[in-house]
C-alpha positions in Angstrom: -66.1 2.3 34.7 -65.6 1.5 31.3 -62.1 2.8 32.1 -61.8 0.4 34.6 -62.7 -2.5 32.9 -60.2 -1.7 29.8 -57.3 -1.3 32.4 -58.5 -4.5 34.3 -58.4 -6.2 31.1 -55.4 -5.1 29.6 -53.7 -5.9 33.1 -54.7 -9.3 33.1 -53.8 -10.0 29.6 -50.1 -8.9 30.8 -50.2 -11.5 33.5 -51.7 -14.1 31.0 -48.7 -13.7 28.6 -46.6 -13.0 31.6 -47.4 -16.4 32.9 -47.7 -18.3 29.5 -43.9 -16.9 28.6 -42.2 -19.0 31.6 -44.0 -22.7 30.2 -42.1 -22.1 26.5 -39.0 -21.3 28.2 -39.3 -24.5 30.0 -40.3 -26.7 26.8 -37.4 -24.9 25.0 -35.2 -25.5 27.8 -36.2 -29.0 27.8 -36.2 -29.7 24.5 -32.3 -28.2 24.3 -31.8 -31.1 26.9 -33.3 -33.8 25.4 -31.2 -32.5 22.1 -28.1 -32.3 24.0 -28.4 -35.9 25.7 -29.5 -37.4 22.1 -25.5 -36.0 20.8 -23.5 -36.6 23.9 -25.0 -40.2 24.2 -22.9 -42.1 21.9 -20.2 -40.1 23.5 -21.3 -41.4 26.7 -21.6 -45.0 25.5 -18.1 -45.3 24.3 -16.3 -44.2 27.3 -18.3 -47.0 29.2 -17.9 -49.4 27.1 -14.0 -48.5 26.8 -13.8 -49.8 30.5 -15.4 -52.9 30.2 -14.1 -56.4 29.0 -14.5 -57.5 25.5 -17.1 -60.0 27.0 -19.1 -57.0 28.8 -18.9 -55.0 25.4 -20.5 -58.0 23.8 -23.4 -58.9 25.6 -27.3 -57.8 24.2 -28.1 -56.1 25.7 -25.0 -54.3 27.2 -23.8 -54.4 31.0 -24.3 -51.1 32.5 -22.9 -52.6 35.7 -19.6 -54.5 34.5 -16.3 -54.6 36.2 -14.0 -51.6 35.0 -11.0 -52.6 33.3 -8.3 -51.3 31.4 -7.6 -53.6 28.6 -8.5 -51.8 25.9 -6.0 -49.0 27.1 -3.2 -51.5 27.5 -3.7 -52.7 24.0 -4.0 -49.8 22.5 -0.7 -48.1 24.4 0.9 -51.7 23.8 0.9 -51.4 19.7 3.1 -48.2 19.8 0.3 -45.1 18.6 2.8 -42.8 19.1 3.9 -42.6 15.4 0.4 -42.5 13.9 -0.8 -39.7 16.8 2.6 -37.8 15.7 1.7 -37.7 11.8 -1.6 -36.8 12.5 -0.3 -33.7 15.0 2.2 -32.6 12.4 -0.5 -32.8 9.2 -3.5 -30.9 11.2 -1.2 -28.3 12.4 0.9 -27.5 9.8 -2.0 -27.7 7.4 -4.3 -25.6 9.8 -1.4 -23.2 9.7 -1.0 -22.9 5.9 -4.8 -22.5 5.3 -4.7 -19.4 8.0 -1.9 -17.8 5.9 -3.6 -18.3 2.1 -7.1 -18.0 3.8 -6.6 -14.7 5.6 -5.5 -12.2 2.9 -8.2 -14.2 0.6 -10.5 -13.1 2.7 -9.4 -9.1 2.9 -9.7 -9.3 -0.5 -12.5 -10.3 -1.1 -14.5 -8.2 2.1 -12.3 -5.5 3.2 -11.0 -4.1 -0.3 -13.3 -6.4 -2.6 -12.3 -7.4 -5.5 -13.9 -7.3 -8.8 -16.6 -10.2 -8.8 -15.7 -11.4 -5.9 -19.1 -13.0 -5.6 -18.1 -14.9 -8.4 -15.2 -16.4 -7.0 -16.8 -16.9 -3.5 -18.5 -19.0 -5.2 -15.6 -20.8 -7.3 -14.5 -21.6 -4.0 -17.5 -23.1 -3.0 -17.9 -25.2 -6.0 -14.4 -27.1 -5.3 -16.6 -28.7 -2.1 -19.4 -30.3 -4.6 -17.7 -33.0 -5.9 -17.3 -36.3 -4.0 -13.9 -36.5 -2.7 -13.9 -40.0 -3.9 -14.4 -38.9 -7.3 -11.2 -37.4 -7.2 -9.5 -40.4 -5.1 -8.2 -42.4 -8.2 -6.2 -38.8 -9.9 -4.6 -38.2 -6.5 -3.2 -41.2 -6.1 -1.8 -41.4 -10.1 -0.5 -38.2 -9.0 1.1 -39.2 -5.2 2.7 -42.5 -7.7 3.9 -40.0 -10.4 5.4 -37.8 -8.2 7.0 -40.8 -5.6 5.1 -38.8 -2.5 3.0 -41.9 -1.8 3.3 -42.6 2.0 4.6 -39.3 2.5 3.3 -37.1 5.0 3.7 -33.9 3.2 1.2 -35.1 0.4 -1.4 -35.0 3.2 -0.5 -31.6 3.9 -1.0 -30.5 0.9 -4.5 -31.9 0.1 -5.8 -31.4 4.0 -4.5 -27.6 2.9 -6.2 -27.6 -0.5 -9.7 -29.4 1.7 -10.5 -26.9 4.2 -8.7 -23.7 2.4 -12.3 -22.9 1.0 -14.5 -23.5 4.3 -11.5 -21.0 6.0 -11.7 -18.5 3.2 -15.4 -18.6 3.6 -15.4 -18.4 7.3 -13.0 -15.5 7.9 -14.4 -13.4 4.6 -17.9 -13.1 7.1 -15.5 -12.0 10.2 -13.9 -9.4 7.8 -16.7 -8.3 7.4 -17.7 -7.1 10.3 -14.3 -4.9 10.8 -15.0 -1.2 11.1 -14.1 1.1 8.1 -12.9 3.7 10.6 -10.5 1.4 12.0 -8.5 1.0 8.3 -8.8 4.7 7.5 -7.1 5.6 10.9 -4.6 3.1 9.9 -4.3 4.8 6.5 -3.6 8.1 7.8 -0.9 6.6 10.6 1.1 5.6 7.6 0.8 1.7 8.2 1.5 -0.6 5.4 -1.1 -3.5 4.1 0.7 -5.8 5.9 1.0 -4.2 9.4 -2.9 -3.3 9.2 -3.5 -6.9 8.3 -1.0 -8.1 11.6 -1.6 -5.2 14.0 -5.1 -3.9 13.0 -7.1 -6.7 11.6 -6.1 -9.8 12.8 -6.6 -8.7 16.6 -10.1 -7.9 16.0 -11.3 -10.9 14.2 -8.8 -13.5 16.3 -11.9 -15.0 17.8 -13.2 -15.7 14.4 -9.5 -16.8 13.2 -9.4 -19.4 16.0 -13.0 -20.6 15.2 -11.5 -21.2 11.4 -8.5 -22.9 12.9 -10.4 -25.1 15.2 -12.7 -26.4 12.3 -9.5 -27.0 10.1 -7.6 -28.2 12.5 -10.6 -30.9 12.9 -11.6 -31.9 9.9 -7.7 -32.6 9.2 -7.6 -34.5 12.5 -10.6 -36.8 11.7 -10.0 -37.4 8.0 -9.8 -41.1 6.8 -10.2 -41.6 3.5 -6.9 -39.9 1.8 -4.9 -41.7 4.5 -6.2 -45.1 4.2 -5.5 -44.7 0.4 -2.1 -42.3 0.3 -0.7 -43.8 3.1 1.7 -47.3 4.0 3.7 -47.4 7.0 5.6 -44.2 7.2 3.1 -41.5 7.0 -0.3 -43.4 8.3 -2.6 -41.3 10.6 -4.0 -42.0 14.3 -7.5 -42.8 12.2 -5.9 -45.1 10.0 -4.5 -47.1 13.3 -7.3 -46.9 14.2 -8.9 -49.1 11.7 -6.3 -52.0 12.6 -8.3 -52.9 15.7 -11.6 -53.8 13.5 -10.7 -57.2 13.0 -12.3 -60.6 11.9 -10.7 -62.4 14.3 -12.5 -62.4 17.9 -14.0 -59.2 19.8 -13.1 -55.9 19.2 -15.5 -53.5 20.4 -13.8 -52.0 23.5 -10.4 -51.8 22.3 -11.9 -49.7 19.4 -14.0 -47.7 22.1 -10.7 -47.1 23.8 -8.7 -46.6 21.0 -11.3 -44.1 19.7 -11.7 -42.5 22.9 -7.6 -41.7 23.4 -7.9 -40.2 19.4 -10.3 -37.9 19.9 -8.8 -36.6 22.9 -7.3 -33.9 21.3 -10.0 -33.0 19.3 -11.9 -32.8 22.7 -8.8 -30.3 24.3 -8.8 -27.9 21.4 -12.4 -27.5 21.6 -12.7 -27.2 25.4 -9.5 -24.5 25.3 -11.4 -22.6 22.5 -14.6 -22.6 23.2 -14.9 -19.0 24.1 -13.5 -17.9 21.2 -15.7 -20.2 18.7 -18.3 -19.4 20.8 -17.6 -15.4 20.0 -16.3 -15.9 16.5 -19.2 -18.1 15.1 -21.3 -16.0 16.5 -19.6 -12.8 15.1 -19.8 -14.2 11.7 -23.4 -15.1 11.7 -24.8 -11.9 12.9 -23.8 -8.4 10.7 
């Protein structure tokens, strides 16, 4: 009788836990949807405002059912944004390639073949991000003036490379730490040199991590405004600097700014969606050891 009661109590407890689990899952799902809506609402509002007239975009409260027009996009493309988009694309792509070429060997030396005091080296890379960019802006501006590199796209490429290199080293180091040692030993037995091992053995294994680091560096370079605003003039201006030109003190500009922001954001959104699977795989691989 006692065994039956104990068995009934145990089964009842299991049923209660089974009934509670779906409720917690539902609450977590609702919380995730709520957080997702909070993050996506500004983007949705920007897209909606981009297709409105300036008078409708400036109403308070804003009009959700205002007529759909393309005036903001006409104003954006009518201002000839292509040189600025090309400068942003060149600075972002070239700096990202340089970052990967420099960060991959450095991460190899700090993970698979760790150098002496590698933790101090990692901390040094991280310490370069402690100082605010504004604090270094005046010395960098004077450097650009003295070297005649002011308003030069290659100066932005250099600064973007230096800016993103510590982040890429930290990310790739965590990815390379996951490479099995047996693969490297097998490559050494087969007579593969260092360069060939890194190119044909390690790189394919950590390709999701490389893609994740490349995408983050590309996004940071594409969105950077402060350097581009101060160190460029008319030749090397990037898309974010061109975007600020729509904010004026003369009349209404909200719809035009939203339309321009939407177009400028498209390359980043396209790159993110294209590398979504590798980005998630790479970040998860680097986070779980």
